[in-house]
N, CA and C atoms of all chains as a GROMACS GRO file, in nm:
protein
  576
    1MET      N    1  -0.154  -1.095  -0.265
    1MET     CA    2  -0.262  -1.045  -0.351
    1MET      C    3  -0.259  -0.892  -0.355
    2ALA      N    4  -0.308  -0.841  -0.464
    2ALA     CA    5  -0.316  -0.696  -0.482
    2ALA      C    6  -0.455  -0.662  -0.534
    3ALA      N    7  -0.494  -0.540  -0.513
    3ALA     CA    8  -0.630  -0.501  -0.550
    3ALA      C    9  -0.627  -0.398  -0.663
    4GLY      N   10  -0.576  -0.437  -0.778
    4GLY     CA   11  -0.556  -0.345  -0.888
    4GLY      C   12  -0.676  -0.262  -0.932
    5PRO      N   13  -0.780  -0.327  -0.987
    5PRO     CA   14  -0.890  -0.252  -1.047
    5PRO      C   15  -0.962  -0.160  -0.949
    6THR      N   16  -0.978  -0.204  -0.824
    6THR     CA   17  -1.047  -0.121  -0.725
    6THR      C   18  -0.967   0.005  -0.695
    7VAL      N   19  -0.836  -0.013  -0.680
    7VAL     CA   20  -0.750   0.102  -0.652
    7VAL      C   21  -0.753   0.200  -0.769
    8LYS      N   22  -0.749   0.146  -0.890
    8LYS     CA   23  -0.758   0.231  -1.010
    8LYS      C   24  -0.885   0.315  -1.008
    9GLN      N   25  -0.995   0.247  -0.973
    9GLN     CA   26  -1.125   0.315  -0.970
    9GLN      C   27  -1.126   0.427  -0.866
   10ILE      N   28  -1.062   0.402  -0.752
   10ILE     CA   29  -1.054   0.504  -0.647
   10ILE      C   30  -0.979   0.626  -0.700
   11LEU      N   31  -0.864   0.601  -0.764
   11LEU     CA   32  -0.782   0.712  -0.813
   11LEU      C   33  -0.857   0.794  -0.919
   12GLN      N   34  -0.936   0.723  -1.002
   12GLN     CA   35  -1.011   0.793  -1.106
   12GLN      C   36  -1.128   0.872  -1.050
   13THR      N   37  -1.185   0.821  -0.941
   13THR     CA   38  -1.302   0.887  -0.882
   13THR      C   39  -1.264   1.014  -0.806
   14TYR      N   40  -1.142   1.015  -0.750
   14TYR     CA   41  -1.100   1.128  -0.667
   14TYR      C   42  -0.972   1.190  -0.719
   15PRO      N   43  -0.976   1.248  -0.840
   15PRO     CA   44  -0.850   1.301  -0.895
   15PRO      C   45  -0.794   1.412  -0.807
   16GLY      N   46  -0.666   1.402  -0.778
   16GLY     CA   47  -0.597   1.504  -0.698
   16GLY      C   48  -0.621   1.496  -0.548
   17LYS      N   49  -0.708   1.403  -0.507
   17LYS     CA   50  -0.743   1.396  -0.364
   17LYS      C   51  -0.670   1.283  -0.292
   18ILE      N   52  -0.612   1.194  -0.369
   18ILE     CA   53  -0.557   1.073  -0.309
   18ILE      C   54  -0.408   1.064  -0.335
   19ARG      N   55  -0.337   1.029  -0.229
   19ARG     CA   56  -0.198   0.991  -0.245
   19ARG      C   57  -0.191   0.841  -0.217
   20LEU      N   58  -0.144   0.766  -0.315
   20LEU     CA   59  -0.132   0.621  -0.299
   20LEU      C   60   0.014   0.585  -0.275
   21VAL      N   61   0.038   0.508  -0.171
   21VAL     CA   62   0.174   0.465  -0.136
   21VAL      C   63   0.175   0.313  -0.130
   22ILE      N   64   0.277   0.254  -0.190
   22ILE     CA   65   0.284   0.107  -0.191
   22ILE      C   66   0.398   0.059  -0.102
   23LYS      N   67   0.364  -0.036  -0.015
   23LYS     CA   68   0.466  -0.104   0.066
   23LYS      C   69   0.459  -0.252   0.032
   24ASN      N   70   0.574  -0.317   0.038
   24ASN     CA   71   0.578  -0.458   0.002
   24ASN      C   72   0.561  -0.549   0.123
   25TYR      N   73   0.471  -0.642   0.109
   25TYR     CA   74   0.462  -0.749   0.209
   25TYR      C   75   0.454  -0.883   0.137
   26PRO      N   76   0.570  -0.925   0.081
   26PRO     CA   77   0.571  -1.052   0.008
   26PRO      C   78   0.557  -1.169   0.106
   27TYR      N   79   0.455  -1.246   0.088
   27TYR     CA   80   0.432  -1.360   0.177
   27TYR      C   81   0.544  -1.461   0.156
   28LYS      N   82   0.605  -1.504   0.266
   28LYS     CA   83   0.729  -1.580   0.252
   28LYS      C   84   0.710  -1.719   0.192
   29TYR      N   85   0.589  -1.770   0.194
   29TYR     CA   86   0.570  -1.904   0.139
   29TYR      C   87   0.521  -1.903  -0.006
   30ARG      N   88   0.518  -1.785  -0.068
   30ARG     CA   89   0.485  -1.781  -0.211
   30ARG      C   90   0.615  -1.766  -0.289
   31ASP      N   91   0.635  -1.853  -0.385
   31ASP     CA   92   0.765  -1.862  -0.454
   31ASP      C   93   0.813  -1.730  -0.513
   32PHE      N   94   0.722  -1.657  -0.579
   32PHE     CA   95   0.767  -1.544  -0.658
   32PHE      C   96   0.730  -1.409  -0.598
   33ALA      N   97   0.676  -1.411  -0.479
   33ALA     CA   98   0.631  -1.286  -0.417
   33ALA      C   99   0.750  -1.191  -0.396
   34ARG      N  100   0.856  -1.247  -0.347
   34ARG     CA  101   0.973  -1.166  -0.314
   34ARG      C  102   1.041  -1.111  -0.440
   35VAL      N  103   1.061  -1.197  -0.538
   35VAL     CA  104   1.130  -1.153  -0.659
   35VAL      C  105   1.043  -1.053  -0.736
   36ALA      N  106   0.911  -1.066  -0.724
   36ALA     CA  107   0.821  -0.970  -0.790
   36ALA      C  108   0.835  -0.832  -0.723
   37ALA      N  109   0.850  -0.831  -0.591
   37ALA     CA  110   0.872  -0.704  -0.521
   37ALA      C  111   1.004  -0.643  -0.566
   38GLU      N  112   1.107  -0.726  -0.578
   38GLU     CA  113   1.236  -0.678  -0.630
   38GLU      C  114   1.219  -0.619  -0.770
   39ALA      N  115   1.140  -0.688  -0.852
   39ALA     CA  116   1.118  -0.643  -0.990
   39ALA      C  117   1.053  -0.505  -0.992
   40SER      N  118   0.954  -0.485  -0.903
   40SER     CA  119   0.885  -0.356  -0.903
   40SER      C  120   0.981  -0.243  -0.867
   41LEU      N  121   1.072  -0.270  -0.771
   41LEU     CA  122   1.165  -0.166  -0.729
   41LEU      C  123   1.279  -0.148  -0.829
   42ALA      N  124   1.313  -0.256  -0.900
   42ALA     CA  125   1.412  -0.243  -1.007
   42ALA      C  126   1.356  -0.154  -1.118
   43ALA      N  127   1.227  -0.168  -1.145
   43ALA     CA  128   1.162  -0.084  -1.246
   43ALA      C  129   1.155   0.061  -1.197
   44LYS      N  130   1.133   0.077  -1.067
   44LYS     CA  131   1.130   0.212  -1.008
   44LYS      C  132   1.264   0.284  -1.033
   45ASP      N  133   1.374   0.210  -1.018
   45ASP     CA  134   1.506   0.269  -1.043
   45ASP      C  135   1.518   0.323  -1.185
   46GLN      N  136   1.439   0.263  -1.276
   46GLN     CA  137   1.445   0.308  -1.416
   46GLN      C  138   1.324   0.394  -1.451
   47GLY      N  139   1.255   0.443  -1.349
   47GLY     CA  140   1.147   0.539  -1.371
   47GLY      C  141   1.017   0.478  -1.419
   48LYS      N  142   1.002   0.346  -1.406
   48LYS     CA  143   0.877   0.285  -1.454
   48LYS      C  144   0.810   0.196  -1.348
   49TYR      N  145   0.808   0.248  -1.225
   49TYR     CA  146   0.747   0.168  -1.118
   49TYR      C  147   0.602   0.132  -1.148
   50TRP      N  148   0.522   0.232  -1.180
   50TRP     CA  149   0.378   0.207  -1.190
   50TRP      C  150   0.343   0.120  -1.310
   51GLU      N  151   0.422   0.136  -1.416
   51GLU     CA  152   0.401   0.050  -1.532
   51GLU      C  153   0.426  -0.096  -1.494
   52MET      N  154   0.534  -0.119  -1.418
   52MET     CA  155   0.566  -0.256  -1.376
   52MET      C  156   0.463  -0.306  -1.275
   53HIS      N  157   0.426  -0.222  -1.183
   53HIS     CA  158   0.323  -0.254  -1.083
   53HIS      C  159   0.195  -0.307  -1.153
   54ASP      N  160   0.154  -0.235  -1.257
   54ASP     CA  161   0.032  -0.275  -1.329
   54ASP      C  162   0.049  -0.408  -1.401
   55ILE      N  163   0.166  -0.426  -1.464
   55ILE     CA  164   0.191  -0.552  -1.535
   55ILE      C  165   0.194  -0.668  -1.436
   56LEU      N  166   0.258  -0.649  -1.321
   56LEU     CA  167   0.269  -0.758  -1.222
   56LEU      C  168   0.130  -0.800  -1.175
   57ILE      N  169   0.044  -0.703  -1.153
   57ILE     CA  170  -0.092  -0.735  -1.108
   57ILE      C  171  -0.169  -0.806  -1.219
   58ALA      N  172  -0.153  -0.756  -1.341
   58ALA     CA  173  -0.227  -0.814  -1.453
   58ALA      C  174  -0.182  -0.958  -1.483
   59ARG      N  175  -0.052  -0.984  -1.470
   59ARG     CA  176   0.000  -1.115  -1.513
   59ARG      C  177   0.016  -1.213  -1.397
   60SER      N  178  -0.002  -1.167  -1.275
   60SER     CA  179   0.009  -1.257  -1.160
   60SER      C  180  -0.084  -1.375  -1.181
   61PRO      N  181  -0.047  -1.497  -1.146
   61PRO     CA  182   0.074  -1.538  -1.072
   61PRO      C  183   0.194  -1.574  -1.161
   62LYS      N  184   0.193  -1.534  -1.288
   62LYS     CA  185   0.307  -1.568  -1.373
   62LYS      C  186   0.420  -1.469  -1.344
   63LEU      N  187   0.498  -1.498  -1.241
   63LEU     CA  188   0.595  -1.402  -1.191
   63LEU      C  189   0.732  -1.466  -1.170
   64ASP      N  190   0.758  -1.574  -1.244
   64ASP     CA  191   0.891  -1.634  -1.235
   64ASP      C  192   0.993  -1.540  -1.297
   65ARG      N  193   1.120  -1.566  -1.271
   65ARG     CA  194   1.228  -1.477  -1.313
   65ARG      C  195   1.224  -1.448  -1.462
   66VAL      N  196   1.209  -1.553  -1.542
   66VAL     CA  197   1.210  -1.535  -1.689
   66VAL      C  198   1.095  -1.444  -1.732
   67SER      N  199   0.978  -1.464  -1.674
   67SER     CA  200   0.863  -1.379  -1.707
   67SER      C  201   0.889  -1.234  -1.668
   68LEU      N  202   0.945  -1.216  -1.548
   68LEU     CA  203   0.971  -1.078  -1.500
   68LEU      C  204   1.065  -1.005  -1.595
   69ILE      N  205   1.167  -1.078  -1.641
   69ILE     CA  206   1.264  -1.016  -1.733
   69ILE      C  207   1.194  -0.983  -1.866
   70ALA      N  208   1.104  -1.070  -1.908
   70ALA     CA  209   1.028  -1.042  -2.030
   70ALA      C  210   0.943  -0.915  -2.013
   71TYR      N  211   0.881  -0.898  -1.895
   71TYR     CA  212   0.799  -0.778  -1.871
   71TYR      C  213   0.886  -0.652  -1.876
   72ALA      N  214   1.006  -0.664  -1.819
   72ALA     CA  215   1.099  -0.551  -1.821
   72ALA      C  216   1.128  -0.512  -1.966
   73GLY      N  217   1.146  -0.614  -2.050
   73GLY     CA  218   1.169  -0.589  -2.192
   73GLY      C  219   1.051  -0.520  -2.257
   74GLU      N  220   0.931  -0.567  -2.223
   74GLU     CA  221   0.808  -0.507  -2.278
   74GLU      C  222   0.799  -0.359  -2.245
   75LEU      N  223   0.846  -0.324  -2.126
   75LEU     CA  224   0.836  -0.185  -2.082
   75LEU      C  225   0.954  -0.101  -2.132
   76GLY      N  226   1.043  -0.166  -2.207
   76GLY     CA  227   1.156  -0.092  -2.262
   76GLY      C  228   1.263  -0.059  -2.158
   77LEU      N  229   1.270  -0.140  -2.052
   77LEU     CA  230   1.374  -0.116  -1.952
   77LEU      C  231   1.508  -0.173  -2.000
   78ASP      N  232   1.614  -0.126  -1.938
   78ASP     CA  233   1.745  -0.185  -1.960
   78ASP      C  234   1.743  -0.323  -1.891
   79VAL      N  235   1.732  -0.427  -1.975
   79VAL     CA  236   1.707  -0.561  -1.921
   79VAL      C  237   1.827  -0.615  -1.843
   80ASN      N  238   1.946  -0.579  -1.887
   80ASN     CA  239   2.065  -0.626  -1.814
   80ASN      C  240   2.069  -0.569  -1.673
   81LYS      N  241   2.047  -0.439  -1.665
   81LYS     CA  242   2.046  -0.373  -1.534
   81LYS      C  243   1.936  -0.430  -1.446
   82PHE      N  244   1.821  -0.451  -1.506
   82PHE     CA  245   1.705  -0.504  -1.435
   82PHE      C  246   1.736  -0.644  -1.379
   83SER      N  247   1.791  -0.731  -1.464
   83SER     CA  248   1.822  -0.868  -1.421
   83SER      C  249   1.924  -0.867  -1.308
   84GLU      N  250   2.026  -0.784  -1.324
   84GLU     CA  251   2.128  -0.773  -1.221
   84GLU      C  252   2.066  -0.733  -1.087
   85SER      N  253   1.973  -0.639  -1.096
   85SER     CA  254   1.909  -0.587  -0.976
   85SER      C  255   1.828  -0.695  -0.905
   86ILE      N  256   1.747  -0.770  -0.980
   86ILE     CA  257   1.663  -0.871  -0.914
   86ILE      C  258   1.746  -0.990  -0.868
   87ASP      N  259   1.852  -1.023  -0.946
   87ASP     CA  260   1.934  -1.139  -0.909
   87ASP      C  261   2.016  -1.112  -0.782
   88SER      N  262   2.056  -0.987  -0.766
   88SER     CA  263   2.140  -0.957  -0.650
   88SER      C  264   2.056  -0.919  -0.528
   89GLY      N  265   1.924  -0.910  -0.546
   89GLY     CA  266   1.840  -0.866  -0.434
   89GLY      C  267   1.877  -0.726  -0.391
   90LYS      N  268   1.892  -0.639  -0.490
   90LYS     CA  269   1.938  -0.503  -0.464
   90LYS      C  270   1.851  -0.429  -0.361
   91HIS      N  271   1.722  -0.460  -0.361
   91HIS     CA  272   1.630  -0.387  -0.274
   91HIS      C  273   1.586  -0.467  -0.151
   92ALA      N  274   1.665  -0.569  -0.119
   92ALA     CA  275   1.629  -0.657  -0.008
   92ALA      C  276   1.606  -0.578   0.122
   93LYS      N  277   1.693  -0.480   0.146
   93LYS     CA  278   1.685  -0.404   0.269
   93LYS      C  279   1.552  -0.328   0.279
   94GLU      N  280   1.516  -0.268   0.165
   94GLU     CA  281   1.392  -0.191   0.157
   94GLU      C  282   1.271  -0.282   0.183
   95ILE      N  283   1.273  -0.398   0.118
   95ILE     CA  284   1.161  -0.492   0.132
   95ILE      C  285   1.155  -0.546   0.275
   96ASP      N  286   1.272  -0.581   0.330
   96ASP     CA  287   1.275  -0.627   0.469
   96ASP      C  288   1.219  -0.521   0.563
   97GLY      N  289   1.253  -0.396   0.533
   97GLY     CA  290   1.202  -0.286   0.616
   97GLY      C  291   1.050  -0.280   0.612
   98ASP      N  292   0.993  -0.298   0.493
   98ASP     CA  293   0.847  -0.297   0.480
   98ASP      C  294   0.784  -0.414   0.557
   99VAL      N  295   0.849  -0.531   0.546
   99VAL     CA  296   0.796  -0.650   0.615
   99VAL      C  297   0.800  -0.630   0.766
  100GLN      N  298   0.911  -0.574   0.814
  100GLN     CA  299   0.922  -0.550   0.958
  100GLN      C  300   0.818  -0.450   1.005
  101LEU      N  301   0.799  -0.347   0.922
  101LEU     CA  302   0.698  -0.246   0.954
  101LEU      C  303   0.560  -0.313   0.962
  102ALA      N  304   0.530  -0.397   0.863
  102ALA     CA  305   0.400  -0.464   0.859
  102ALA      C  306   0.379  -0.547   0.986
  103GLU      N  307   0.481  -0.623   1.021
  103GLU     CA  308   0.465  -0.711   1.137
  103GLU      C  309   0.458  -0.632   1.267
  104SER      N  310   0.522  -0.515   1.267
  104SER     CA  311   0.518  -0.433   1.388
  104SER      C  312   0.379  -0.373   1.410
  105ILE      N  313   0.298  -0.367   1.302
  105ILE     CA  314   0.162  -0.315   1.320
  105ILE      C  315   0.060  -0.428   1.305
  106ASP      N  316   0.107  -0.551   1.330
  106ASP     CA  317   0.018  -0.668   1.331
  106ASP      C  318  -0.052  -0.691   1.200
  107LEU      N  319   0.023  -0.677   1.093
  107LEU     CA  320  -0.035  -0.698   0.961
  107LEU      C  321   0.021  -0.829   0.906
  108PHE      N  322  -0.067  -0.920   0.871
  108PHE     CA  323  -0.020  -1.048   0.818
  108PHE      C  324  -0.094  -1.089   0.693
  109ASN      N  325  -0.173  -1.000   0.637
  109ASN     CA  326  -0.250  -1.032   0.516
  109ASN      C  327  -0.228  -0.925   0.411
  110THR      N  328  -0.238  -0.966   0.285
  110THR     CA  329  -0.240  -0.868   0.179
  110THR      C  330  -0.364  -0.890   0.093
  111PRO      N  331  -0.419  -0.789   0.031
  111PRO     CA  332  -0.377  -0.652   0.055
  111PRO      C  333  -0.433  -0.600   0.188
  112THR      N  334  -0.356  -0.514   0.252
  112THR     CA  335  -0.407  -0.437   0.366
  112THR      C  336  -0.383  -0.290   0.336
  113PHE      N  337  -0.483  -0.209   0.363
  113PHE     CA  338  -0.476  -0.068   0.332
  113PHE      C  339  -0.483   0.013   0.461
  114TYR      N  340  -0.418   0.130   0.458
  114TYR     CA  341  -0.437   0.229   0.565
  114TYR      C  342  -0.483   0.357   0.499
  115ILE      N  343  -0.607   0.392   0.524
  115ILE     CA  344  -0.664   0.513   0.465
  115ILE      C  345  -0.660   0.620   0.573
  116ASN      N  346  -0.568   0.714   0.558
  116ASN     CA  347  -0.539   0.809   0.667
  116ASN      C  348  -0.526   0.733   0.799
  117GLY      N  349  -0.460   0.618   0.792
  117GLY     CA  350  -0.434   0.541   0.912
  117GLY      C  351  -0.542   0.441   0.951
  118ARG      N  352  -0.656   0.447   0.882
  118ARG     CA  353  -0.766   0.353   0.915
  118ARG      C  354  -0.746   0.224   0.838
  119GLN      N  355  -0.736   0.114   0.912
  119GLN     CA  356  -0.701  -0.013   0.850
  119GLN      C  357  -0.818  -0.079   0.777
  120VAL      N  358  -0.790  -0.126   0.656
  120VAL     CA  359  -0.886  -0.206   0.579
  120VAL      C  360  -0.812  -0.332   0.536
  121VAL      N  361  -0.861  -0.447   0.580
  121VAL     CA  362  -0.793  -0.572   0.550
  121VAL      C  363  -0.866  -0.646   0.439
  122GLY      N  364  -0.789  -0.687   0.339
  122GLY     CA  365  -0.843  -0.772   0.233
  122GLY      C  366  -0.906  -0.694   0.119
  123GLU      N  367  -0.940  -0.770   0.015
  123GLU     CA  368  -1.004  -0.707  -0.100
  123GLU      C  369  -1.147  -0.671  -0.064
  124ARG      N  370  -1.184  -0.547  -0.095
  124ARG     CA  371  -1.318  -0.499  -0.063
  124ARG      C  372  -1.376  -0.432  -0.186
  125PRO      N  373  -1.509  -0.428  -0.194
  125PRO     CA  374  -1.569  -0.359  -0.307
  125PRO      C  375  -1.541  -0.209  -0.302
  126PHE      N  376  -1.549  -0.148  -0.419
  126PHE     CA  377  -1.523  -0.004  -0.430
  126PHE      C  378  -1.603   0.078  -0.330
  127ASP      N  379  -1.731   0.044  -0.314
  127ASP     CA  380  -1.819   0.124  -0.225
  127ASP      C  381  -1.770   0.125  -0.080
  128TYR      N  382  -1.705   0.018  -0.040
  128TYR     CA  383  -1.652   0.010   0.096
  128TYR      C  384  -1.544   0.117   0.116
  129PHE      N  385  -1.456   0.128   0.016
  129PHE     CA  386  -1.351   0.231   0.022
  129PHE      C  387  -1.412   0.370   0.011
  130LYS      N  388  -1.510   0.382  -0.078
  130LYS     CA  389  -1.571   0.512  -0.106
  130LYS      C  390  -1.628   0.573   0.022
  131LYS      N  391  -1.693   0.489   0.101
  131LYS     CA  392  -1.754   0.536   0.225
  131LYS      C  393  -1.648   0.594   0.319
  132ILE      N  394  -1.538   0.523   0.334
  132ILE     CA  395  -1.431   0.570   0.423
  132ILE      C  396  -1.367   0.698   0.367
  133ILE      N  397  -1.341   0.698   0.236
  133ILE     CA  398  -1.276   0.815   0.176
  133ILE      C  399  -1.366   0.937   0.188
  134ASP      N  400  -1.496   0.918   0.164
  134ASP     CA  401  -1.589   1.032   0.176
  134ASP      C  402  -1.590   1.085   0.319
  135GLU      N  403  -1.587   0.994   0.416
  135GLU     CA  404  -1.581   1.037   0.556
  135GLU      C  405  -1.455   1.119   0.582
  136GLU      N  406  -1.344   1.072   0.529
  136GLU     CA  407  -1.217   1.143   0.549
  136GLU      C  408  -1.219   1.280   0.483
  137LEU      N  409  -1.279   1.287   0.364
  137LEU     CA  410  -1.283   1.414   0.291
  137LEU      C  411  -1.374   1.515   0.359
  138HIS      N  412  -1.470   1.464   0.435
  138HIS     CA  413  -1.564   1.555   0.498
  138HIS      C  414  -1.528   1.590   0.642
  139GLN      N  415  -1.410   1.541   0.684
  139GLN     CA  416  -1.362   1.582   0.816
  139GLN      C  417  -1.330   1.730   0.813
  140PRO      N  418  -1.356   1.801   0.920
  140PRO     CA  419  -1.322   1.943   0.921
  140PRO      C  420  -1.173   1.963   0.896
  141GLY      N  421  -1.143   2.067   0.818
  141GLY     CA  422  -1.004   2.099   0.792
  141GLY      C  423  -0.943   2.021   0.677
  142ARG      N  424  -1.026   1.946   0.602
  142ARG     CA  425  -0.970   1.870   0.490
  142ARG      C  426  -1.019   1.918   0.354
  143MET      N  427  -2.525   1.435   4.114
  143MET     CA  428  -2.540   1.488   3.977
  143MET      C  429  -2.403   1.524   3.918
  144LYS      N  430  -2.325   1.594   4.001
  144LYS     CA  431  -2.193   1.634   3.954
  144LYS      C  432  -2.107   1.511   3.921
  145ARG      N  433  -2.122   1.412   4.006
  145ARG     CA  434  -2.043   1.291   3.988
  145ARG      C  435  -2.081   1.222   3.857
  146ILE      N  436  -2.212   1.220   3.831
  146ILE     CA  437  -2.260   1.157   3.706
  146ILE      C  438  -2.202   1.232   3.585
  147LEU      N  439  -2.204   1.363   3.595
  147LEU     CA  440  -2.151   1.444   3.485
  147LEU      C  441  -2.002   1.414   3.462
  148ILE      N  442  -1.931   1.402   3.571
  148ILE     CA  443  -1.787   1.370   3.559
  148ILE      C  444  -1.768   1.235   3.492
  149CYS      N  445  -1.853   1.139   3.534
  149CYS     CA  446  -1.845   1.005   3.474
  149CYS      C  447  -1.871   1.010   3.324
  150VAL      N  448  -1.976   1.082   3.286
  150VAL     CA  449  -2.012   1.093   3.144
  150VAL      C  450  -1.897   1.155   3.066
  151PHE      N  451  -1.841   1.261   3.125
  151PHE     CA  452  -1.731   1.330   3.060
  151PHE      C  453  -1.610   1.237   3.041
  152ALA      N  454  -1.581   1.163   3.149
  152ALA     CA  455  -1.467   1.070   3.144
  152ALA      C  456  -1.488   0.964   3.035
  153LEU      N  457  -1.610   0.913   3.027
  153LEU     CA  458  -1.640   0.812   2.926
  153LEU      C  459  -1.624   0.869   2.785
  154LEU      N  460  -1.671   0.992   2.771
  154LEU     CA  461  -1.663   1.059   2.641
  154LEU      C  462  -1.517   1.074   2.597
  155VAL      N  463  -1.435   1.124   2.690
  155VAL     CA  464  -1.292   1.144   2.658
  155VAL      C  465  -1.227   1.010   2.626
  156PHE      N  466  -1.260   0.911   2.706
  156PHE     CA  467  -1.204   0.778   2.684
  156PHE      C  468  -1.246   0.725   2.546
  157GLY      N  469  -1.372   0.745   2.515
  157GLY     CA  470  -1.426   0.700   2.386
  157GLY      C  471  -1.355   0.767   2.270
  158MET      N  472  -1.332   0.897   2.281
  158MET     CA  473  -1.265   0.970   2.173
  158MET      C  474  -1.120   0.922   2.158
  159ALA      N  475  -1.055   0.904   2.270
  159ALA     CA  476  -0.917   0.856   2.267
  159ALA      C  477  -0.912   0.718   2.201
  160HIS      N  478  -1.011   0.638   2.233
  160HIS     CA  479  -1.017   0.502   2.180
  160HIS      C  480  -1.036   0.505   2.028
  161ALA      N  481  -1.126   0.594   1.982
  161ALA     CA  482  -1.151   0.604   1.838
  161ALA      C  483  -1.023   0.646   1.766
  162GLU      N  484  -0.949   0.738   1.827
  162GLU     CA  485  -0.825   0.783   1.765
  162GLU      C  486  -0.721   0.671   1.757
  163GLN      N  487  -0.725   0.582   1.855
  163GLN     CA  488  -0.629   0.472   1.856
  163GLN      C  489  -0.642   0.382   1.734
  164LYS      N  490  -0.758   0.385   1.670
  164LYS     CA  491  -0.780   0.299   1.554
  164LYS      C  492  -0.699   0.344   1.434
  165ARG      N  493  -0.643   0.463   1.440
  165ARG     CA  494  -0.560   0.509   1.328
  165ARG      C  495  -0.416   0.467   1.350
  166ALA      N  496  -0.364   0.393   1.253
  166ALA     CA  497  -0.224   0.352   1.262
  166ALA      C  498  -0.137   0.461   1.203
  167ASP      N  499  -0.019   0.477   1.259
  167ASP     CA  500   0.074   0.576   1.208
  167ASP      C  501   0.179   0.501   1.125
  168VAL      N  502   0.156   0.496   0.994
  168VAL     CA  503   0.246   0.419   0.908
  168VAL      C  504   0.339   0.516   0.834
  169PRO      N  505   0.468   0.508   0.861
  169PRO     CA  506   0.561   0.601   0.794
  169PRO      C  507   0.571   0.572   0.645
  170ILE      N  508   0.577   0.677   0.564
  170ILE     CA  509   0.579   0.659   0.419
  170ILE      C  510   0.720   0.632   0.367
  171GLY      N  511   0.818   0.700   0.422
  171GLY     CA  512   0.957   0.678   0.381
  171GLY      C  513   0.976   0.702   0.232
  172ASP      N  514   1.057   0.619   0.169
  172ASP     CA  515   1.086   0.635   0.026
  172ASP      C  516   1.000   0.543  -0.060
  173SER      N  517   0.892   0.493  -0.006
  173SER     CA  518   0.810   0.399  -0.081
  173SER      C  519   0.751   0.465  -0.204
  174PRO      N  520   0.726   0.383  -0.309
  174PRO     CA  521   0.666   0.437  -0.431
  174PRO      C  522   0.534   0.505  -0.400
  175SER      N  523   0.513   0.624  -0.455
  175SER     CA  524   0.388   0.692  -0.429
  175SER      C  525   0.340   0.767  -0.552
  176LEU      N  526   0.208   0.785  -0.555
  176LEU     CA  527   0.141   0.845  -0.669
  176LEU      C  528   0.044   0.949  -0.614
  177GLY      N  529   0.040   1.065  -0.679
  177GLY     CA  530  -0.053   1.168  -0.634
  177GLY      C  531   0.017   1.272  -0.547
  178PRO      N  532  -0.052   1.383  -0.521
  178PRO     CA  533   0.011   1.494  -0.448
  178PRO      C  534   0.047   1.458  -0.304
  179ALA      N  535   0.163   1.506  -0.260
  179ALA     CA  536   0.210   1.476  -0.125
  179ALA      C  537   0.117   1.536  -0.019
  180ASP      N  538   0.045   1.644  -0.056
  180ASP     CA  539  -0.045   1.709   0.041
  180ASP      C  540  -0.192   1.670   0.017
  181ALA      N  541  -0.213   1.556  -0.048
  181ALA     CA  542  -0.351   1.511  -0.074
  181ALA      C  543  -0.424   1.493   0.059
  182PRO      N  544  -0.556   1.521   0.062
  182PRO     CA  545  -0.630   1.506   0.188
  182PRO      C  546  -0.643   1.360   0.234
  183VAL      N  547  -0.630   1.267   0.140
  183VAL     CA  548  -0.641   1.126   0.177
  183VAL      C  549  -0.515   1.052   0.130
  184THR      N  550  -0.450   0.986   0.223
  184THR     CA  551  -0.335   0.901   0.189
  184THR      C  552  -0.374   0.756   0.208
  185ILE      N  553  -0.358   0.679   0.102
  185ILE     CA  554  -0.385   0.535   0.110
  185ILE      C  555  -0.251   0.462   0.101
  186ILE      N  556  -0.220   0.388   0.204
  186ILE     CA  557  -0.100   0.305   0.202
  186ILE      C  558  -0.146   0.161   0.180
  187GLU      N  559  -0.094   0.102   0.074
  187GLU     CA  560  -0.132  -0.036   0.043
  187GLU      C  561  -0.013  -0.127   0.064
  188PHE      N  562  -0.032  -0.229   0.145
  188PHE     CA  563   0.069  -0.336   0.156
  188PHE      C  564   0.032  -0.442   0.055
  189ILE      N  565   0.127  -0.469  -0.033
  189ILE     CA  566   0.096  -0.549  -0.151
  189ILE      C  567   0.181  -0.676  -0.156
  190ASP      N  568   0.125  -0.778  -0.214
  190ASP     CA  569   0.199  -0.898  -0.252
  190ASP      C  570   0.154  -0.926  -0.394
  191PHE      N  571   0.248  -0.916  -0.488
  191PHE     CA  572   0.207  -0.926  -0.628
  191PHE      C  573   0.163  -1.066  -0.668
  192GLN      N  574   0.206  -1.166  -0.590
  192GLN     CA  575   0.171  -1.303  -0.631
  192GLN      C  576   0.032  -1.342  -0.584
   0.00000   0.00000   0.00000
């Protein structure tokens, strides 16, 4: 699961104050979680990570291979390159690295957030994030 | 009295250390990111698109 609209709202509320970083933790028992992560990184290679990220969240759970390739087409990506990338698991190492990192910090649920290192597990309302972000912004030296 | 003060101080230090432990140190690496690298708040999201 991903928390699209809430994250969008955070970014809009705090322009220039937030750096958002995405790590993949595709749950191994969901059929298309892994290939969707590959798709996002294949789009990144073509300079359209965030566009693909947004489409994947909007269209989830329709994330089978044929759908992913159609989304790549919608975004104007080189579809052949994109298909080759997801079929070969070009970014497997990167994704495995994220999964290992997640498990090393006892993370087994998505979405999980680290706000300046403070863990937030699961989907939460905007105000929950706002409170933590405001606390972080009001720390001395920030 | 001195002993009590030392105890209070020790508890305080322990408490602060404990609060700091709640922050995880998650390396960013080459992961996709949006926004300024020196932003005061970094949010790392572990995502599963499905």
